[in-house]
N, C-alpha and C positions, 0 to 999 in steps of 0.2 A: 936885870931883876927887877929894874925900882917901872920898869913897860910893862910887869904883867902884873905888878899889884896893882898897876894906875887903872886899866884895862880889870882885874876885878875888881876894882869900885866903881867906876861909873857901870856893868854889869849887874851892879849888885842897887845900884845908884836908881839905873831903869825900872828892879822888876819893882822896891818901895812906890816911885807912879803908876807903875801898871793900872792899878787898881784892886789888886791883889792884896789883903791884908798881908801881916811877916807869917801870922798862924797856917795863912791857904797857898803859900809859896814854901815855905820850909817848914810849913810837922808843928804838931801839936806841940812840942816836946825837943830841949835842945840836952844831946852828949855833947862829953866831954868824944876826944877822934881817938882816944887812946882806949876806951870802950870796950869792952871782950864784943864776938860776937856771942861768944856763952855767955855775957852777962847779960845781954840784951834778949835770947832765948831765954832767960829765967820769967820774963816780965811778959816780953810780947808769945813763945810758945812757936820758933821759927822752922820751918822742913827745911833742915843745914843738913839732908846725906852727902852733898859734896862739897859740903866748907873747913877749912881748917878753925873747928869753934874758936881757937888762941887767942885769933888774929883778930887784927883794932880794931871797930871803922873805920878809920883812917886809910888803914893799908887797904884793905877791903874795897874802899871807893878809888882809890888810885891806880889800884890795878885793872881797874876795869875799860878805862883812858889809857888813849895810846899818847898822850899830852901832858900837858901840867893841867891837874885839875882846874879852874877859878871855882866863885866863890856863887852858887846858884846851880854844879852840876847834879844830875841826880843822877839815882841807880836803887832799881830796884832788888829788895830783900824777901822775897818772899811777896807777903801781903802786905807788907814796909816801901816804904818810900823814904830813901835814904838821900836830903840836901846837902850840900857843902854851904856853912855857915859862914866860919871865918878862917883864915889861911893866919901863918904867920908870918912874918920877912921872904922866908925864903920858901914857903907856898906851900909846908904843912899843915895837914889840916887839923886846924883848933877844934873847932864842934862840928856837929851834925844836927840836921836837923829831924825829926823824925815825926813821920806819916802815912797814919791805920789806913792801906787803901781799906772804902766800905766790900765789904763781903756779896 
């Protein structure tokens, strides 16, 4: 468990030194991982025909990986890129960066 947190911290610190700004890597906005897809849809108008709108961002991201998520993991949701920004000590997603893709 401690090793996973340390690896996440190392990966995040390397992302900081890669020449990317935080907003380029993590997105322009940061949301709580418990925000629902429906709440996100109200702001961004996302195509979610096959998604459970009651699902949290944290759950949506976690379901797409067949391993424990780490800081910097990214998934796409329609025109958005969701990036894991912060994890708790148990590996649960606390904060998610949101970045809209260019049309």
